C-alpha positions in Angstrom: 0.0 0.0 0.0 2.9 2.4 0.8 4.0 2.6 -2.9 0.5 2.9 -4.3 -0.4 5.6 -1.7 2.8 7.5 -2.5 1.9 7.5 -6.2 -1.7 8.7 -5.5 -0.4 11.4 -3.1 2.2 12.5 -5.6 -0.4 13.2 -8.3 -2.8 14.9 -5.8 0.0 17.2 -4.6 0.8 18.0 -8.2 -2.7 19.3 -8.6 -2.8 21.0 -5.2 0.4 22.9 -6.0 -1.4 24.7 -8.8 -3.9 26.1 -6.4 -4.1 28.1 -3.1 -5.2 25.1 -1.0 -4.1 25.2 2.6 -2.3 22.2 4.1 -5.6 21.0 5.7 -7.5 21.3 2.4 -4.7 19.4 0.6 -4.8 16.6 3.2 -8.6 16.3 2.9 -8.3 16.1 -0.9 -5.6 13.4 -0.7 -7.5 11.4 2.0 -10.7 11.6 -0.1 -9.1 10.3 -3.2 -7.1 7.5 -1.5 -10.3 6.6 0.5 -12.5 6.5 -2.6 -9.9 4.4 -4.5 -9.7 2.0 -1.5 -13.4 1.7 -0.6 -15.1 2.3 -4.0 -17.5 4.5 -2.1 -18.3 8.2 -1.8 -19.8 7.8 1.6 -17.7 9.8 4.1 -17.9 7.0 6.7 -16.6 4.5 4.1 -13.8 6.8 3.1 -12.7 7.4 6.7 -12.8 3.6 7.5 -10.6 2.9 4.5 -7.9 5.3 5.7 -7.2 3.3 8.9 -6.3 6.5 10.8 -5.7 6.5 14.5 -7.9 9.5 15.0 -11.3 8.4 16.6 -13.8 7.6 13.9 -16.4 10.2 14.9 -13.8 13.0 15.2 -12.4 12.2 11.8 -15.7 12.1 10.0 -16.7 15.4 11.7 -13.5 17.0 10.3 -14.4 15.7 6.8 -17.9 17.1 7.0 -16.8 20.4 8.3 -14.1 21.1 5.7 -16.1 19.7 2.8 -19.0 22.1 3.6 -16.8 25.1 4.4 -17.8 27.9 2.0 -14.4 29.6 2.4 -12.4 26.5 1.2 -10.6 26.9 -2.1 -11.6 23.6 -3.7 -13.2 25.2 -6.8 -9.7 26.0 -8.1 -9.1 22.3 -8.5 -11.0 22.0 -11.8 -8.6 24.4 -13.6 -5.6 22.7 -11.8 -6.7 19.3 -13.1 -7.0 20.8 -16.6 -3.5 22.1 -16.4 -2.1 18.7 -15.4 -4.1 16.7 -18.0 -3.7 19.2 -20.9 -0.6 17.8 -22.5 -2.1 14.4 -23.0 -5.6 15.7 -23.8 -4.3 17.9 -26.6 -3.0 14.7 -28.3 -6.4 13.2 -28.4 -8.6 14.0 -31.4 -12.1 14.0 -29.9 -13.8 15.7 -26.9 -17.2 14.5 -25.8 -19.7 16.5 -23.7 -22.2 14.4 -21.9 -24.8 15.3 -19.2 -25.6 12.8 -16.5 -27.6 12.7 -13.3 -27.6 11.5 -9.7 -31.0 10.2 -8.7 -32.1 10.7 -5.1 -35.6 9.3 -5.5 -36.4 9.4 -1.7 -34.2 12.3 -0.8 -35.7 15.3 1.0 -33.1 17.2 3.0 -30.4 17.7 0.3 -29.6 21.4 -0.5 -30.9 22.5 -4.0 -32.6 19.2 -4.6 -34.2 19.4 -8.1 -36.6 17.4 -10.2 -34.8 15.6 -13.0 -35.5 12.9 -15.5 -33.8 9.5 -14.9 -32.2 8.7 -18.2 -31.3 5.1 -17.0 -34.9 4.3 -16.2 -36.8 2.5 -19.1 -39.8 4.8 -18.5 -37.7 7.9 -18.1 -39.5 8.8 -14.9 -39.1 12.1 -13.0 -37.5 12.0 -9.6 -35.5 14.0 -7.1 -31.8 14.4 -7.8 -28.9 16.5 -9.2 -27.5 16.9 -12.7 -23.9 16.5 -13.7 -21.8 17.6 -16.7 -18.9 15.5 -17.9 -16.3 16.5 -20.5 -13.9 13.8 -21.6 -11.1 13.6 -24.2 -11.0 10.3 -26.2 -9.3 8.7 -29.1 -9.6 5.8 -31.5 -7.7 3.5 -29.1 -10.7 3.5 -26.7 -8.8 5.6 -24.2 -10.8 8.2 -22.1 -9.4 11.1 -20.1 -11.9 13.0 -17.9 -11.3 16.7 -18.2 -14.2 18.3 -16.4 -17.0 17.3 -14.0 -19.4 19.7 -12.4 -22.5 18.9 -10.4 -25.3 21.4 -10.8 -28.9 22.0 -9.9 -31.7 23.8 -11.6 -32.9 24.9 -8.1 -29.6 26.7 -7.4 -30.1 30.6 -7.4 -27.2 31.1 -9.8 -28.5 28.6 -12.4 -29.7 30.2 -15.6 -30.2 27.4 -18.2 -28.4 24.3 -19.4 -26.8 25.8 -22.5 -25.4 28.7 -20.6 -23.9 26.3 -18.0 -22.4 24.0 -20.6 -21.0 27.0 -22.6 -19.2 28.3 -19.5 -17.7 24.8 -18.8 -16.6 24.5 -22.4 -14.9 27.9 -22.2 -12.9 26.7 -19.1 -11.8 23.5 -21.0 -11.0 25.4 -24.1 -8.7 27.7 -22.1 -6.4 24.7 -21.7 -7.3 22.0 -24.2 -9.5 21.1 -27.2 -8.8 23.8 -29.7 -7.9 21.3 -32.5 -10.3 18.5 -31.4 -13.7 17.6 -32.8 -16.3 18.2 -30.1 -19.2 15.6 -30.0 -22.7 16.1 -28.5 -25.8 13.9 -28.2 -29.3 14.8 -29.1 -30.0 16.8 -25.9 -27.8 19.6 -27.5 -29.9 19.8 -30.7 -31.1 23.4 -30.0 -30.9 26.7 -31.8 -29.7 28.5 -28.6 -26.8 26.0 -28.3 -25.8 26.4 -31.9 -25.3 30.1 -31.3 -23.1 29.3 -28.4 -21.1 26.9 -30.6 -20.7 29.5 -33.3 -19.1 31.9 -30.8 -16.6 29.2 -29.6 -15.1 28.7 -33.0 -14.6 24.9 -32.7 -15.3 22.0 -34.9 -18.3 20.0 -33.7 -20.8 17.3 -34.4 -24.3 17.1 -32.9 -26.6 14.1 -33.2 -30.0 15.3 -34.4 -33.6 14.8 -33.3 -34.7 15.0 -36.9 -37.4 17.5 -36.1 -35.6 20.6 -37.4 -36.2 22.4 -40.7 -33.2 22.9 -42.9 -32.6 24.9 -46.0 -31.3 23.2 -49.2 -30.8 24.2 -52.8 -32.5 27.5 -53.6 -33.6 28.2 -50.0 -36.1 25.3 -50.1 -37.3 24.3 -46.6 -37.5 20.6 -45.7 -37.8 18.7 -42.4 -34.5 17.1 -41.6 -35.9 13.6 -41.1 -37.7 13.8 -44.5 -34.5 14.8 -46.2 -32.6 12.0 -44.5 -35.1 9.4 -45.6 -35.0 10.7 -49.2 -31.3 10.4 -49.6 -29.4 7.4 -51.0 -26.6 6.1 -48.7 -24.0 4.9 -51.2 -20.9 5.1 -49.0 -19.6 2.5 -46.5 -17.8 3.0 -43.2 -16.4 0.3 -40.9 -17.6 1.2 -37.4 -15.6 -0.3 -34.5 -17.4 -1.9 -31.5 -16.6 -4.2 -28.6 -18.1 -7.6 -28.8 -20.0 -8.2 -25.6 -19.1 -11.9 -25.4 -15.4 -11.8 -26.3 -14.7 -8.2 -25.4 -12.6 -8.0 -28.6 -12.7 -5.0 -30.9 -14.6 -5.8 -34.1 -16.2 -3.7 -36.8 -19.5 -3.6 -38.6 -20.3 -1.9 -41.9 -22.7 1.0 -42.0 -23.9 3.0 -45.0 -23.9 6.8 -45.0 -24.3 9.9 -47.1 -23.7 13.6 -46.6 -25.1 16.8 -47.9 -24.7 20.6 -47.3 -27.5 22.3 -45.5 -28.3 25.7 -43.9 -30.2 26.3 -40.7 -32.9 29.0 -40.6 -31.7 31.9 -38.5 -28.1 30.6 -38.4 -25.2 32.0 -40.4 -22.8 29.7 -42.1 -23.0 26.4 -44.0 -23.3 23.0 -42.3 -23.2 19.4 -43.4 -25.8 16.7 -42.5 -24.4 13.2 -42.3 -27.0 10.4 -42.4 -26.1 6.9 -41.2 -28.1 3.7 -41.7 -27.5 0.2 -40.4 -27.0 0.9 -36.7 -30.6 0.9 -35.5 -34.1 0.7 -36.9 -34.0 4.4 -37.8 -31.4 6.5 -39.5 -28.9 8.4 -37.3 -28.5 12.0 -38.3 -25.5 14.1 -37.5 -25.0 17.8 -38.1 -21.5 19.3 -38.2 -19.9 22.6 -39.0 -16.9 20.8 -40.6 -16.5 21.6 -44.3 -16.8 18.1 -45.8 -15.2 18.0 -49.3 -14.7 14.2 -49.6 -16.1 10.9 -48.6 -13.0 10.3 -46.5 -13.8 13.4 -44.4 -17.4 12.3 -44.0 -16.3 8.9 -42.9 -14.1 10.4 -40.2 -17.2 12.2 -38.8 -19.1 8.9 -38.7 -16.3 7.2 -36.8 -15.7 10.2 -34.6 -19.3 10.1 -33.4 -19.0 6.5 -32.5 -16.3 7.5 -30.0 -18.9 9.6 -28.2 -20.6 6.4 -27.2 -17.4 5.2 -25.8 -17.3 8.1 -23.4 -20.6 6.9 -22.0 -18.7 3.8 -20.9 -16.3 6.1 -19.0 -19.3 7.6 -17.2 -20.6 4.2 -16.3 -17.2 3.2 -15.0 -17.0 6.4 -12.8 -20.4 5.8 -11.3 -19.9 2.0 -10.7 -16.4 2.1 -9.2 -16.7 5.2 -7.0 -20.3 4.8 -5.9 -20.8 8.5 -6.5 -24.5 8.2 -7.0 -24.8 7.0 -3.3 -23.3 10.1 -1.7 -24.9 11.0 1.6 -23.6 14.6 2.2 -26.4 17.1 2.0 -24.6 20.5 2.0 -24.4 22.0 -1.6 -20.7 22.7 -1.3 -20.0 19.1 -0.1 -22.0 17.6 -2.9 -20.2 19.5 -5.6 -16.8 18.8 -4.1 -17.2 15.2 -3.2 -18.5 14.3 -6.7 -15.6 16.1 -8.3 -13.1 14.4 -6.0 -14.5 11.0 -7.2 -13.9 12.1 -10.8 -10.3 13.1 -9.9 -9.8 9.6 -8.5 -10.8 8.1 -11.9 -8.9 10.8 -13.8 -5.6 10.2 -12.1 -5.8 6.5 -13.0 -6.8 7.3 -16.6 -3.7 9.6 -16.7 -1.6 6.7 -15.5 -2.8 4.6 -18.4 -1.4 7.3 -20.7 1.7 8.4 -19.0 2.8 5.5 -16.7 1.8 2.4 -18.8 4.4 0.1 -17.1 3.2 1.0 -13.6 -0.4 0.6 -14.7 0.3 -2.8 -16.2 1.9 -4.0 -12.9 -1.2 -2.9 -11.0 -3.5 -4.5 -13.6 -1.5 -7.8 -13.3 -2.7 -8.1 -9.7 -6.2 -8.7 -11.0 -7.4 -12.1 -12.1 -9.0 -11.9 -15.5 -10.8 -14.3 -17.8 -10.3 -12.3 -21.0 -6.7 -11.3 -21.6 -6.9 -8.1 -23.6 -9.7 -5.5 -23.5 -9.6 -2.1 -25.1 -11.0 -0.2 -22.0 -8.6 -1.0 -19.2 -9.9 1.5 -16.6 -11.9 -1.2 -14.7 -8.9 -3.5 -14.4 -6.6 -0.7 -13.3 -9.1 0.4 -10.6 -9.4 -3.1 -9.3 -5.6 -3.4 -9.3 -5.1 -0.1 -7.4 -7.8 -1.2 -4.9 -6.1 -4.6 -4.4 -2.8 -2.9 -3.8 -4.2 -0.5 -1.3 -6.0 -3.2 0.6 -3.1 -5.6 0.7 -0.4 -3.0 1.6 1.6 -3.1 -1.7 
């Protein structure tokens, strides 16, 4: 455990040195990340038990609660500090995906700023109590994810304005460090005129999956519904889309057919391209991009790029499953935002090890018994290896 803890502490201190954290705040941050990696939980009681400190349990947990909820603590600086640390590697990755998520607290009552949200994981998409979260990850064709930004927010908070304003501000923070040359990828929840105006001001290359309910302009200013246009087009081009076989966990590929056409949006300046993909599901997938597509090869790159956005969803599942972040019990608004971000940092540091310390990561992965030798997404195995090392004292 001594070696593994030293490595974790070393990376946490790298982040802390870029901020104005006090020694007490740095210790809390370090203890939280080590405790989350050890326990796989975001409950303060589980984190404290995993640290095996000599301080009496109640006294230690009280210190955690008090500092996490302290409005004067400087923990908000950590987001930019993490961006500084991860920027060199993130800038070598070709895609950045923006994905909203949620923490459901169906029976919660006493949490600060508790909001009504839609449970995306529920088959019936029922409404319930909870909080929203924004995740921004860098990713590449090798199935590697690097978390860049996580921020918990609530529509009930007095400073909340709207989703697109919140997302735009977070993107500006990320763009101040990384992502200027990447293709940014968004799901259907971002198919909105207000958001396109924000994207226009950011001057980035982007692709947004479409609902299909938008009118577009083609030819001599002819207006047509996007879904009708997509259905009327032939899809003569073929792209091999990589995927992970659920039985063998091996990377395979399946052919899909696609086409692309220039369009304009009513009320929006500039020319866009609509890419229509068939063969993935029962209905066509429609993408809109501001990239100027001049060849089939460029359109094929957009198709393959958007498939990587789905890969980022695997990173979010990993974060939620391994840290137990959805089951946090802190109720103060500052504590909620800080603890959920600390859990992302725990995952982010290990993702950074996979990129920068592959030999060390492989040694930790080797501690884990596996039934399938090679998998493209190694974060689960590294997490289990780190947890085993912490618990066994390696």
